[in-house]
PDB file of N, CA, C and O in Angstrom:
ATOM      1  N   MET A   1       0.922  -1.235   0.087  1.00  0.00           N
ATOM      2  CA  MET A   1       0.106   0.060   0.004  1.00  0.00           C
ATOM      3  C   MET A   1       0.879   1.298   0.039  1.00  0.00           C
ATOM      4  O   MET A   1       0.515   2.297  -0.581  1.00  0.00           O
ATOM      5  N   ILE A   2       2.013   1.255   0.800  1.00  0.00           N
ATOM      6  CA  ILE A   2       2.704   2.455   0.807  1.00  0.00           C
ATOM      7  C   ILE A   2       3.500   2.619  -0.434  1.00  0.00           C
ATOM      8  O   ILE A   2       3.777   3.775  -0.756  1.00  0.00           O
ATOM      9  N   GLN A   3       3.924   1.607  -1.204  1.00  0.00           N
ATOM     10  CA  GLN A   3       4.505   1.865  -2.396  1.00  0.00           C
ATOM     11  C   GLN A   3       3.590   2.366  -3.522  1.00  0.00           C
ATOM     12  O   GLN A   3       4.025   3.036  -4.459  1.00  0.00           O
ATOM     13  N   LYS A   4       2.286   2.007  -3.388  1.00  0.00           N
ATOM     14  CA  LYS A   4       1.351   2.579  -4.316  1.00  0.00           C
ATOM     15  C   LYS A   4       1.202   4.102  -4.146  1.00  0.00           C
ATOM     16  O   LYS A   4       1.131   4.899  -5.081  1.00  0.00           O
ATOM     17  N   ILE A   5       1.161   4.423  -2.761  1.00  0.00           N
ATOM     18  CA  ILE A   5       0.994   5.863  -2.430  1.00  0.00           C
ATOM     19  C   ILE A   5       2.253   6.536  -2.881  1.00  0.00           C
ATOM     20  O   ILE A   5       2.079   7.635  -3.408  1.00  0.00           O
ATOM     21  N   LYS A   6       3.573   6.072  -2.777  1.00  0.00           N
ATOM     22  CA  LYS A   6       4.575   6.623  -3.223  1.00  0.00           C
ATOM     23  C   LYS A   6       4.524   6.823  -4.769  1.00  0.00           C
ATOM     24  O   LYS A   6       4.855   7.899  -5.265  1.00  0.00           O
ATOM     25  N   SER A   7       4.141   5.863  -5.454  1.00  0.00           N
ATOM     26  CA  SER A   7       3.989   5.842  -6.871  1.00  0.00           C
ATOM     27  C   SER A   7       3.202   6.831  -7.343  1.00  0.00           C
ATOM     28  O   SER A   7       3.591   7.548  -8.265  1.00  0.00           O
ATOM     29  N   SER A   8       1.973   6.988  -6.750  1.00  0.00           N
ATOM     30  CA  SER A   8       1.044   8.056  -7.146  1.00  0.00           C
ATOM     31  C   SER A   8       1.670   9.466  -6.921  1.00  0.00           C
ATOM     32  O   SER A   8       1.567  10.375  -7.744  1.00  0.00           O
ATOM     33  N   TYR A   9       2.391   9.574  -5.622  1.00  0.00           N
ATOM     34  CA  TYR A   9       3.062  10.866  -5.426  1.00  0.00           C
ATOM     35  C   TYR A   9       4.032  11.259  -6.462  1.00  0.00           C
ATOM     36  O   TYR A   9       3.943  12.336  -7.053  1.00  0.00           O
ATOM     37  N   TYR A  10       5.047  10.308  -6.707  1.00  0.00           N
ATOM     38  CA  TYR A  10       5.886  10.472  -7.735  1.00  0.00           C
ATOM     39  C   TYR A  10       5.342  10.817  -9.101  1.00  0.00           C
ATOM     40  O   TYR A  10       5.882  11.651  -9.828  1.00  0.00           O
ATOM     41  N   LYS A  11       4.240  10.139  -9.426  1.00  0.00           N
ATOM     42  CA  LYS A  11       3.455  10.512 -10.690  1.00  0.00           C
ATOM     43  C   LYS A  11       3.158  11.968 -10.847  1.00  0.00           C
ATOM     44  O   LYS A  11       3.541  12.719 -11.743  1.00  0.00           O
ATOM     45  N   LYS A  12       2.403  12.231  -9.808  1.00  0.00           N
ATOM     46  CA  LYS A  12       1.870  13.788  -9.686  1.00  0.00           C
ATOM     47  C   LYS A  12       2.852  14.743  -9.702  1.00  0.00           C
ATOM     48  O   LYS A  12       2.712  15.764 -10.376  1.00  0.00           O
ATOM     49  N   SER A  13       3.980  14.505  -8.940  1.00  0.00           N
ATOM     50  CA  SER A  13       5.089  15.484  -8.669  1.00  0.00           C
ATOM     51  C   SER A  13       5.899  15.502  -9.987  1.00  0.00           C
ATOM     52  O   SER A  13       6.229  16.616 -10.394  1.00  0.00           O
ATOM     53  N   THR A  14       6.247  14.472 -10.674  1.00  0.00           N
ATOM     54  CA  THR A  14       7.021  14.547 -11.835  1.00  0.00           C
ATOM     55  C   THR A  14       6.210  15.175 -13.009  1.00  0.00           C
ATOM     56  O   THR A  14       6.787  16.015 -13.699  1.00  0.00           O
ATOM     57  N   PHE A  15       4.932  14.840 -13.289  1.00  0.00           N
ATOM     58  CA  PHE A  15       4.153  15.497 -14.315  1.00  0.00           C
ATOM     59  C   PHE A  15       3.818  16.851 -14.148  1.00  0.00           C
ATOM     60  O   PHE A  15       3.590  17.590 -15.105  1.00  0.00           O
ATOM     61  N   LYS A  16       3.769  17.285 -12.723  1.00  0.00           N
ATOM     62  CA  LYS A  16       3.464  18.649 -12.434  1.00  0.00           C
ATOM     63  C   LYS A  16       4.569  19.497 -12.825  1.00  0.00           C
ATOM     64  O   LYS A  16       4.433  20.579 -13.396  1.00  0.00           O
ATOM     65  N   LYS A  17       5.775  18.916 -12.468  1.00  0.00           N
ATOM     66  CA  LYS A  17       7.076  19.559 -12.888  1.00  0.00           C
ATOM     67  C   LYS A  17       7.241  19.762 -14.409  1.00  0.00           C
ATOM     68  O   LYS A  17       7.587  20.834 -14.905  1.00  0.00           O
ATOM     69  N   ILE A  18       6.962  18.637 -15.108  1.00  0.00           N
ATOM     70  CA  ILE A  18       7.091  18.677 -16.646  1.00  0.00           C
ATOM     71  C   ILE A  18       6.029  19.881 -17.036  1.00  0.00           C
ATOM     72  O   ILE A  18       6.443  20.813 -17.725  1.00  0.00           O
ATOM     73  N   LEU A  19       4.910  19.860 -16.672  1.00  0.00           N
ATOM     74  CA  LEU A  19       3.917  20.900 -17.021  1.00  0.00           C
ATOM     75  C   LEU A  19       4.228  22.365 -16.732  1.00  0.00           C
ATOM     76  O   LEU A  19       3.736  23.280 -17.393  1.00  0.00           O
ATOM     77  N   GLY A  20       5.014  22.530 -15.778  1.00  0.00           N
ATOM     78  CA  GLY A  20       5.538  23.852 -15.259  1.00  0.00           C
ATOM     79  C   GLY A  20       6.661  24.279 -15.886  1.00  0.00           C
ATOM     80  O   GLY A  20       7.143  25.362 -15.553  1.00  0.00           O
ATOM     81  N   MET A  21       7.217  23.551 -16.827  1.00  0.00           N
ATOM     82  CA  MET A  21       8.539  23.900 -17.491  1.00  0.00           C
ATOM     83  C   MET A  21       8.254  24.319 -19.045  1.00  0.00           C
ATOM     84  O   MET A  21       7.213  23.974 -19.604  1.00  0.00           O
ATOM     85  N   ASP A  22       9.212  25.053 -19.663  1.00  0.00           N
ATOM     86  CA  ASP A  22       8.997  25.422 -20.994  1.00  0.00           C
ATOM     87  C   ASP A  22       9.546  24.371 -21.912  1.00  0.00           C
ATOM     88  O   ASP A  22      10.638  23.886 -21.619  1.00  0.00           O
ATOM     89  N   GLN A  23       8.932  23.971 -22.966  1.00  0.00           N
ATOM     90  CA  GLN A  23       9.249  23.086 -23.877  1.00  0.00           C
ATOM     91  C   GLN A  23      10.386  23.547 -24.714  1.00  0.00           C
ATOM     92  O   GLN A  23      10.270  24.635 -25.279  1.00  0.00           O
ATOM     93  N   LYS A  24      11.476  22.849 -24.861  1.00  0.00           N
ATOM     94  CA  LYS A  24      12.649  23.333 -25.774  1.00  0.00           C
ATOM     95  C   LYS A  24      12.621  22.861 -27.188  1.00  0.00           C
ATOM     96  O   LYS A  24      12.832  23.621 -28.133  1.00  0.00           O
ATOM     97  N   ASN A  25      12.349  21.563 -27.317  1.00  0.00           N
ATOM     98  CA  ASN A  25      12.308  20.967 -28.736  1.00  0.00           C
ATOM     99  C   ASN A  25      13.684  20.948 -29.434  1.00  0.00           C
ATOM    100  O   ASN A  25      13.762  21.189 -30.639  1.00  0.00           O
ATOM    101  N   ASP A  26      14.747  20.667 -28.702  1.00  0.00           N
ATOM    102  CA  ASP A  26      16.074  20.664 -29.190  1.00  0.00           C
ATOM    103  C   ASP A  26      16.498  19.406 -29.914  1.00  0.00           C
ATOM    104  O   ASP A  26      17.494  19.377 -30.636  1.00  0.00           O
ATOM    105  N   GLY A  27      15.693  18.347 -29.693  1.00  0.00           N
ATOM    106  CA  GLY A  27      16.029  17.138 -30.446  1.00  0.00           C
ATOM    107  C   GLY A  27      14.681  16.374 -30.625  1.00  0.00           C
ATOM    108  O   GLY A  27      13.637  17.009 -30.770  1.00  0.00           O
ATOM    109  N   VAL A  28      14.702  15.054 -30.616  1.00  0.00           N
ATOM    110  CA  VAL A  28      13.522  14.256 -30.740  1.00  0.00           C
ATOM    111  C   VAL A  28      13.878  12.936 -29.968  1.00  0.00           C
ATOM    112  O   VAL A  28      15.001  12.432 -29.956  1.00  0.00           O
ATOM    113  N   ILE A  29      12.784  12.450 -29.333  1.00  0.00           N
ATOM    114  CA  ILE A  29      12.924  11.310 -28.419  1.00  0.00           C
ATOM    115  C   ILE A  29      11.526  10.529 -28.550  1.00  0.00           C
ATOM    116  O   ILE A  29      10.445  11.110 -28.644  1.00  0.00           O
ATOM    117  N   ASN A  30      11.682   9.198 -28.543  1.00  0.00           N
ATOM    118  CA  ASN A  30      10.411   8.299 -28.499  1.00  0.00           C
ATOM    119  C   ASN A  30      10.186   7.905 -26.907  1.00  0.00           C
ATOM    120  O   ASN A  30      10.952   7.206 -26.245  1.00  0.00           O
ATOM    121  N   ILE A  31       9.124   8.433 -26.509  1.00  0.00           N
ATOM    122  CA  ILE A  31       8.636   8.127 -25.011  1.00  0.00           C
ATOM    123  C   ILE A  31       7.583   6.929 -25.310  1.00  0.00           C
ATOM    124  O   ILE A  31       6.634   6.976 -26.092  1.00  0.00           O
ATOM    125  N   HIS A  32       7.967   5.902 -24.534  1.00  0.00           N
ATOM    126  CA  HIS A  32       7.024   4.657 -24.482  1.00  0.00           C
ATOM    127  C   HIS A  32       7.351   3.761 -23.279  1.00  0.00           C
ATOM    128  O   HIS A  32       8.269   4.030 -22.505  1.00  0.00           O
ATOM    129  N   ARG A  33       6.575   2.705 -23.158  1.00  0.00           N
ATOM    130  CA  ARG A  33       6.963   1.729 -22.081  1.00  0.00           C
ATOM    131  C   ARG A  33       8.147   0.838 -22.556  1.00  0.00           C
ATOM    132  O   ARG A  33       8.005   0.059 -23.499  1.00  0.00           O
ATOM    133  N   TYR A  34       9.182   0.957 -21.958  1.00  0.00           N
ATOM    134  CA  TYR A  34      10.381   0.226 -22.414  1.00  0.00           C
ATOM    135  C   TYR A  34      10.648  -0.820 -21.401  1.00  0.00           C
ATOM    136  O   TYR A  34      11.366  -0.596 -20.427  1.00  0.00           O
ATOM    137  N   ASP A  35      10.073  -1.970 -21.622  1.00  0.00           N
ATOM    138  CA  ASP A  35      10.120  -3.212 -20.680  1.00  0.00           C
ATOM    139  C   ASP A  35      10.795  -4.449 -21.433  1.00  0.00           C
ATOM    140  O   ASP A  35      10.163  -5.052 -22.301  1.00  0.00           O
ATOM    141  N   VAL A  36      12.020  -4.791 -21.100  1.00  0.00           N
ATOM    142  CA  VAL A  36      12.848  -5.764 -21.658  1.00  0.00           C
ATOM    143  C   VAL A  36      12.011  -7.224 -21.594  1.00  0.00           C
ATOM    144  O   VAL A  36      12.195  -8.133 -22.404  1.00  0.00           O
ATOM    145  N   SER A  37      11.212  -7.268 -20.658  1.00  0.00           N
ATOM    146  CA  SER A  37      10.440  -8.621 -20.548  1.00  0.00           C
ATOM    147  C   SER A  37       9.134  -8.752 -21.555  1.00  0.00           C
ATOM    148  O   SER A  37       8.468  -9.780 -21.669  1.00  0.00           O
ATOM    149  N   ASN A  38       8.906  -7.572 -22.231  1.00  0.00           N
ATOM    150  CA  ASN A  38       7.767  -7.547 -22.963  1.00  0.00           C
ATOM    151  C   ASN A  38       8.154  -7.199 -24.472  1.00  0.00           C
ATOM    152  O   ASN A  38       8.523  -6.067 -24.786  1.00  0.00           O
ATOM    153  N   VAL A  39       8.048  -8.214 -25.353  1.00  0.00           N
ATOM    154  CA  VAL A  39       8.520  -8.078 -26.738  1.00  0.00           C
ATOM    155  C   VAL A  39       7.819  -7.000 -27.422  1.00  0.00           C
ATOM    156  O   VAL A  39       8.411  -6.323 -28.263  1.00  0.00           O
ATOM    157  N   GLY A  40       6.465  -6.769 -27.087  1.00  0.00           N
ATOM    158  CA  GLY A  40       5.844  -5.689 -27.700  1.00  0.00           C
ATOM    159  C   GLY A  40       6.381  -4.294 -27.334  1.00  0.00           C
ATOM    160  O   GLY A  40       6.382  -3.403 -28.183  1.00  0.00           O
ATOM    161  N   ASP A  41       6.793  -4.107 -26.209  1.00  0.00           N
ATOM    162  CA  ASP A  41       7.320  -2.909 -25.734  1.00  0.00           C
ATOM    163  C   ASP A  41       8.690  -2.803 -26.396  1.00  0.00           C
ATOM    164  O   ASP A  41       9.046  -1.672 -26.727  1.00  0.00           O
ATOM    165  N   LEU A  42       9.451  -3.760 -26.617  1.00  0.00           N
ATOM    166  CA  LEU A  42      10.749  -3.624 -27.217  1.00  0.00           C
ATOM    167  C   LEU A  42      10.787  -3.477 -28.705  1.00  0.00           C
ATOM    168  O   LEU A  42      11.529  -2.655 -29.242  1.00  0.00           O
ATOM    169  N   TYR A  43       9.950  -4.311 -29.406  1.00  0.00           N
ATOM    170  CA  TYR A  43       9.949  -4.080 -30.985  1.00  0.00           C
ATOM    171  C   TYR A  43       9.076  -3.397 -31.675  1.00  0.00           C
ATOM    172  O   TYR A  43       9.143  -3.372 -32.904  1.00  0.00           O
ATOM    173  N   CYS A  44       8.110  -2.729 -30.979  1.00  0.00           N
ATOM    174  CA  CYS A  44       7.007  -1.967 -31.756  1.00  0.00           C
ATOM    175  C   CYS A  44       7.312  -0.426 -31.659  1.00  0.00           C
ATOM    176  O   CYS A  44       6.545   0.398 -32.157  1.00  0.00           O
ATOM    177  N   ALA A  45       8.454  -0.077 -31.001  1.00  0.00           N
ATOM    178  CA  ALA A  45       8.695   1.344 -30.953  1.00  0.00           C
ATOM    179  C   ALA A  45       9.485   1.994 -32.179  1.00  0.00           C
ATOM    180  O   ALA A  45      10.469   1.428 -32.654  1.00  0.00           O
ATOM    181  N   PRO A  46       9.021   3.170 -32.650  1.00  0.00           N
ATOM    182  CA  PRO A  46       9.807   3.708 -33.788  1.00  0.00           C
ATOM    183  C   PRO A  46      11.242   3.770 -33.666  1.00  0.00           C
ATOM    184  O   PRO A  46      11.924   3.617 -34.679  1.00  0.00           O
ATOM    185  N   HIS A  47      11.820   3.992 -32.467  1.00  0.00           N
ATOM    186  CA  HIS A  47      13.137   4.170 -32.285  1.00  0.00           C
ATOM    187  C   HIS A  47      14.105   2.857 -32.868  1.00  0.00           C
ATOM    188  O   HIS A  47      15.285   2.907 -33.215  1.00  0.00           O
ATOM    189  N   GLN A  48      13.171   1.660 -32.847  1.00  0.00           N
ATOM    190  CA  GLN A  48      13.844   0.432 -33.296  1.00  0.00           C
ATOM    191  C   GLN A  48      14.191   0.487 -34.838  1.00  0.00           C
ATOM    192  O   GLN A  48      15.139  -0.123 -35.332  1.00  0.00           O
ATOM    193  N   TYR A  49      13.393   1.217 -35.475  1.00  0.00           N
ATOM    194  CA  TYR A  49      13.254   1.122 -37.083  1.00  0.00           C
ATOM    195  C   TYR A  49      13.664   2.298 -37.885  1.00  0.00           C
ATOM    196  O   TYR A  49      13.761   2.161 -39.104  1.00  0.00           O
ATOM    197  N   PHE A  50      13.944   3.579 -37.260  1.00  0.00           N
ATOM    198  CA  PHE A  50      14.485   4.687 -37.816  1.00  0.00           C
ATOM    199  C   PHE A  50      15.856   4.965 -37.293  1.00  0.00           C
ATOM    200  O   PHE A  50      16.039   5.203 -36.099  1.00  0.00           O
ATOM    201  N   LYS A  51      16.862   4.937 -38.208  1.00  0.00           N
ATOM    202  CA  LYS A  51      18.187   5.250 -37.937  1.00  0.00           C
ATOM    203  C   LYS A  51      18.455   6.582 -37.195  1.00  0.00           C
ATOM    204  O   LYS A  51      19.377   6.660 -36.382  1.00  0.00           O
ATOM    205  N   GLU A  52      17.522   7.787 -37.519  1.00  0.00           N
ATOM    206  CA  GLU A  52      17.546   8.999 -36.901  1.00  0.00           C
ATOM    207  C   GLU A  52      17.180   8.894 -35.276  1.00  0.00           C
ATOM    208  O   GLU A  52      17.588   9.748 -34.490  1.00  0.00           O
ATOM    209  N   LEU A  53      16.495   7.937 -34.922  1.00  0.00           N
ATOM    210  CA  LEU A  53      15.910   7.843 -33.646  1.00  0.00           C
ATOM    211  C   LEU A  53      16.809   6.709 -32.776  1.00  0.00           C
ATOM    212  O   LEU A  53      16.550   6.498 -31.591  1.00  0.00           O
ATOM    213  N   GLU A  54      17.785   6.072 -33.413  1.00  0.00           N
ATOM    214  CA  GLU A  54      18.471   5.051 -32.676  1.00  0.00           C
ATOM    215  C   GLU A  54      19.073   5.639 -31.322  1.00  0.00           C
ATOM    216  O   GLU A  54      19.690   6.701 -31.239  1.00  0.00           O
ATOM    217  N   GLY A  55      18.797   4.801 -30.318  1.00  0.00           N
ATOM    218  CA  GLY A  55      19.101   5.198 -29.044  1.00  0.00           C
ATOM    219  C   GLY A  55      18.390   6.475 -28.367  1.00  0.00           C
ATOM    220  O   GLY A  55      18.759   6.962 -27.298  1.00  0.00           O
ATOM    221  N   LYS A  56      17.387   6.915 -29.095  1.00  0.00           N
ATOM    222  CA  LYS A  56      16.661   8.057 -28.531  1.00  0.00           C
ATOM    223  C   LYS A  56      15.342   7.735 -28.155  1.00  0.00           C
ATOM    224  O   LYS A  56      14.396   7.851 -28.933  1.00  0.00           O
ATOM    225  N   TYR A  57      15.224   7.276 -26.826  1.00  0.00           N
ATOM    226  CA  TYR A  57      14.100   6.655 -26.298  1.00  0.00           C
ATOM    227  C   TYR A  57      14.061   6.951 -24.735  1.00  0.00           C
ATOM    228  O   TYR A  57      15.078   7.225 -24.098  1.00  0.00           O
ATOM    229  N   SER A  58      13.016   6.882 -24.278  1.00  0.00           N
ATOM    230  CA  SER A  58      12.801   6.963 -22.720  1.00  0.00           C
ATOM    231  C   SER A  58      11.526   6.167 -22.302  1.00  0.00           C
ATOM    232  O   SER A  58      10.492   6.086 -22.966  1.00  0.00           O
ATOM    233  N   ASP A  59      11.770   5.603 -21.106  1.00  0.00           N
ATOM    234  CA  ASP A  59      10.636   4.906 -20.612  1.00  0.00           C
ATOM    235  C   ASP A  59       9.678   5.761 -19.823  1.00  0.00           C
ATOM    236  O   ASP A  59      10.049   6.456 -18.877  1.00  0.00           O
ATOM    237  N   ILE A  60       8.465   5.686 -20.235  1.00  0.00           N
ATOM    238  CA  ILE A  60       7.473   6.465 -19.619  1.00  0.00           C
ATOM    239  C   ILE A  60       7.353   6.184 -18.117  1.00  0.00           C
ATOM    240  O   ILE A  60       7.022   7.123 -17.393  1.00  0.00           O
ATOM    241  N   PHE A  61       7.569   5.085 -17.627  1.00  0.00           N
ATOM    242  CA  PHE A  61       7.488   4.588 -16.257  1.00  0.00           C
ATOM    243  C   PHE A  61       8.753   4.964 -15.370  1.00  0.00           C
ATOM    244  O   PHE A  61       8.906   4.404 -14.285  1.00  0.00           O
ATOM    245  N   LEU A  62       9.510   5.756 -15.754  1.00  0.00           N
ATOM    246  CA  LEU A  62      10.634   6.324 -15.047  1.00  0.00           C
ATOM    247  C   LEU A  62      10.009   7.148 -14.017  1.00  0.00           C
ATOM    248  O   LEU A  62      10.667   7.312 -12.990  1.00  0.00           O
ATOM    249  N   TYR A  63       8.778   7.738 -14.106  1.00  0.00           N
ATOM    250  CA  TYR A  63       8.233   8.518 -13.020  1.00  0.00           C
ATOM    251  C   TYR A  63       7.913   7.674 -11.788  1.00  0.00           C
ATOM    252  O   TYR A  63       7.675   8.291 -10.749  1.00  0.00           O
ATOM    253  N   LYS A  64       7.879   6.360 -11.775  1.00  0.00           N
ATOM    254  CA  LYS A  64       7.557   5.588 -10.648  1.00  0.00           C
ATOM    255  C   LYS A  64       8.928   5.182  -9.902  1.00  0.00           C
ATOM    256  O   LYS A  64       8.925   4.594  -8.820  1.00  0.00           O
ATOM    257  N   ARG A  65       9.962   5.510 -10.507  1.00  0.00           N
ATOM    258  CA  ARG A  65      11.244   5.113  -9.709  1.00  0.00           C
ATOM    259  C   ARG A  65      11.385   5.895  -8.505  1.00  0.00           C
ATOM    260  O   ARG A  65      10.957   7.049  -8.462  1.00  0.00           O
ATOM    261  N   THR A  66      11.997   5.306  -7.454  1.00  0.00           N
ATOM    262  CA  THR A  66      12.375   5.847  -6.153  1.00  0.00           C
ATOM    263  C   THR A  66      13.436   6.843  -6.321  1.00  0.00           C
ATOM    264  O   THR A  66      13.491   7.824  -5.580  1.00  0.00           O
ATOM    265  N   ASP A  67      14.322   6.628  -7.305  1.00  0.00           N
ATOM    266  CA  ASP A  67      15.544   7.301  -7.414  1.00  0.00           C
ATOM    267  C   ASP A  67      15.290   8.741  -8.158  1.00  0.00           C
ATOM    268  O   ASP A  67      14.962   8.735  -9.345  1.00  0.00           O
ATOM    269  N   GLN A  68      15.445   9.965  -7.452  1.00  0.00           N
ATOM    270  CA  GLN A  68      15.006  11.208  -8.201  1.00  0.00           C
ATOM    271  C   GLN A  68      15.823  11.428  -9.463  1.00  0.00           C
ATOM    272  O   GLN A  68      15.353  12.111 -10.374  1.00  0.00           O
ATOM    273  N   LYS A  69      17.014  10.882  -9.553  1.00  0.00           N
ATOM    274  CA  LYS A  69      17.836  10.986 -10.914  1.00  0.00           C
ATOM    275  C   LYS A  69      17.102  10.307 -12.041  1.00  0.00           C
ATOM    276  O   LYS A  69      17.149  10.789 -13.173  1.00  0.00           O
ATOM    277  N   ASP A  70      16.459   9.261 -11.792  1.00  0.00           N
ATOM    278  CA  ASP A  70      15.708   8.584 -12.862  1.00  0.00           C
ATOM    279  C   ASP A  70      14.500   9.430 -13.283  1.00  0.00           C
ATOM    280  O   ASP A  70      14.239   9.679 -14.460  1.00  0.00           O
ATOM    281  N   ARG A  71      13.729   9.887 -12.152  1.00  0.00           N
ATOM    282  CA  ARG A  71      12.522  10.912 -12.615  1.00  0.00           C
ATOM    283  C   ARG A  71      12.835  12.234 -13.320  1.00  0.00           C
ATOM    284  O   ARG A  71      12.143  12.828 -14.147  1.00  0.00           O
ATOM    285  N   ASN A  72      14.142  12.598 -12.764  1.00  0.00           N
ATOM    286  CA  ASN A  72      14.651  13.782 -13.491  1.00  0.00           C
ATOM    287  C   ASN A  72      15.037  13.587 -14.926  1.00  0.00           C
ATOM    288  O   ASN A  72      14.886  14.449 -15.791  1.00  0.00           O
ATOM    289  N   GLN A  73      15.569  12.338 -15.130  1.00  0.00           N
ATOM    290  CA  GLN A  73      15.819  12.024 -16.607  1.00  0.00           C
ATOM    291  C   GLN A  73      14.590  12.149 -17.438  1.00  0.00           C
ATOM    292  O   GLN A  73      14.636  12.763 -18.503  1.00  0.00           O
ATOM    293  N   LEU A  74      13.472  11.587 -16.997  1.00  0.00           N
ATOM    294  CA  LEU A  74      12.166  11.583 -17.731  1.00  0.00           C
ATOM    295  C   LEU A  74      11.714  13.143 -17.940  1.00  0.00           C
ATOM    296  O   LEU A  74      11.175  13.509 -18.985  1.00  0.00           O
ATOM    297  N   VAL A  75      11.962  13.952 -16.941  1.00  0.00           N
ATOM    298  CA  VAL A  75      11.539  15.177 -17.123  1.00  0.00           C
ATOM    299  C   VAL A  75      12.295  15.989 -18.114  1.00  0.00           C
ATOM    300  O   VAL A  75      11.774  16.784 -18.896  1.00  0.00           O
ATOM    301  N   ASN A  76      13.732  15.693 -18.008  1.00  0.00           N
ATOM    302  CA  ASN A  76      14.606  16.410 -18.946  1.00  0.00           C
ATOM    303  C   ASN A  76      14.437  15.781 -20.389  1.00  0.00           C
ATOM    304  O   ASN A  76      14.639  16.555 -21.325  1.00  0.00           O
ATOM    305  N   ASP A  77      14.106  14.522 -20.675  1.00  0.00           N
ATOM    306  CA  ASP A  77      13.731  14.066 -21.896  1.00  0.00           C
ATOM    307  C   ASP A  77      12.605  14.550 -22.420  1.00  0.00           C
ATOM    308  O   ASP A  77      12.582  14.732 -23.637  1.00  0.00           O
ATOM    309  N   ILE A  78      11.490  14.845 -21.657  1.00  0.00           N
ATOM    310  CA  ILE A  78      10.268  15.329 -22.160  1.00  0.00           C
ATOM    311  C   ILE A  78      10.335  16.886 -22.532  1.00  0.00           C
ATOM    312  O   ILE A  78       9.878  17.316 -23.591  1.00  0.00           O
ATOM    313  N   VAL A  79      10.956  17.700 -21.550  1.00  0.00           N
ATOM    314  CA  VAL A  79      11.012  19.088 -21.812  1.00  0.00           C
ATOM    315  C   VAL A  79      12.051  19.452 -22.887  1.00  0.00           C
ATOM    316  O   VAL A  79      11.815  20.395 -23.641  1.00  0.00           O
ATOM    317  N   GLU A  80      13.075  18.816 -22.980  1.00  0.00           N
ATOM    318  CA  GLU A  80      14.177  19.227 -23.912  1.00  0.00           C
ATOM    319  C   GLU A  80      13.744  18.764 -25.469  1.00  0.00           C
ATOM    320  O   GLU A  80      14.323  19.327 -26.398  1.00  0.00           O
ATOM    321  N   ASN A  81      12.955  17.969 -25.696  1.00  0.00           N
ATOM    322  CA  ASN A  81      12.789  17.106 -27.069  1.00  0.00           C
ATOM    323  C   ASN A  81      11.352  17.227 -27.501  1.00  0.00           C
ATOM    324  O   ASN A  81      10.431  17.224 -26.685  1.00  0.00           O
ATOM    325  N   SER A  82      11.167  17.339 -28.887  1.00  0.00           N
ATOM    326  CA  SER A  82      10.078  16.929 -29.590  1.00  0.00           C
ATOM    327  C   SER A  82       9.643  15.438 -29.250  1.00  0.00           C
ATOM    328  O   SER A  82      10.570  14.643 -29.098  1.00  0.00           O
ATOM    329  N   LEU A  83       8.482  15.014 -29.128  1.00  0.00           N
ATOM    330  CA  LEU A  83       8.113  13.725 -28.574  1.00  0.00           C
ATOM    331  C   LEU A  83       7.481  12.936 -29.843  1.00  0.00           C
ATOM    332  O   LEU A  83       6.748  13.439 -30.695  1.00  0.00           O
ATOM    333  N   ILE A  84       7.870  11.753 -29.790  1.00  0.00           N
ATOM    334  CA  ILE A  84       7.077  10.666 -30.508  1.00  0.00           C
ATOM    335  C   ILE A  84       6.697   9.706 -29.397  1.00  0.00           C
ATOM    336  O   ILE A  84       7.542   9.114 -28.724  1.00  0.00           O
ATOM    337  N   ILE A  85       5.284   9.570 -29.223  1.00  0.00           N
ATOM    338  CA  ILE A  85       4.726   8.965 -28.151  1.00  0.00           C
ATOM    339  C   ILE A  85       4.155   7.696 -28.627  1.00  0.00           C
ATOM    340  O   ILE A  85       3.337   7.640 -29.546  1.00  0.00           O
ATOM    341  N   GLY A  86       4.640   6.590 -27.927  1.00  0.00           N
ATOM    342  CA  GLY A  86       3.915   5.154 -28.263  1.00  0.00           C
ATOM    343  C   GLY A  86       4.981   4.275 -28.858  1.00  0.00           C
ATOM    344  O   GLY A  86       6.106   4.651 -29.188  1.00  0.00           O
ATOM    345  N   GLY A  87       4.496   3.072 -28.954  1.00  0.00           N
ATOM    346  CA  GLY A  87       5.221   1.786 -29.501  1.00  0.00           C
ATOM    347  C   GLY A  87       5.283   0.670 -28.415  1.00  0.00           C
ATOM    348  O   GLY A  87       6.092   0.688 -27.487  1.00  0.00           O
ATOM    349  N   GLY A  88       4.494  -0.153 -28.590  1.00  0.00           N
ATOM    350  CA  GLY A  88       4.543  -1.238 -27.633  1.00  0.00           C
ATOM    351  C   GLY A  88       3.160  -1.710 -27.190  1.00  0.00           C
ATOM    352  O   GLY A  88       3.053  -2.629 -26.377  1.00  0.00           O
TER     353      GLY A  88
END
């Protein structure tokens, strides 16, 4: 139960932070669920098929991580780039 409450708090605070920042659009990144145990998550994303997107992806579930550094990575990925959402 406590983990569920923390996850909800992390989600709200992370996305509130994103919404409060200016979008920069300095690059492009594919945001989706990146789960190595789910073949759909791994092989349906655009970054797997376009050379220009190679290595340019972020896991939308980073907001759930307890490590602030991981959550900040998601925030930075979203506010600094144009987004391709989905795949998986």
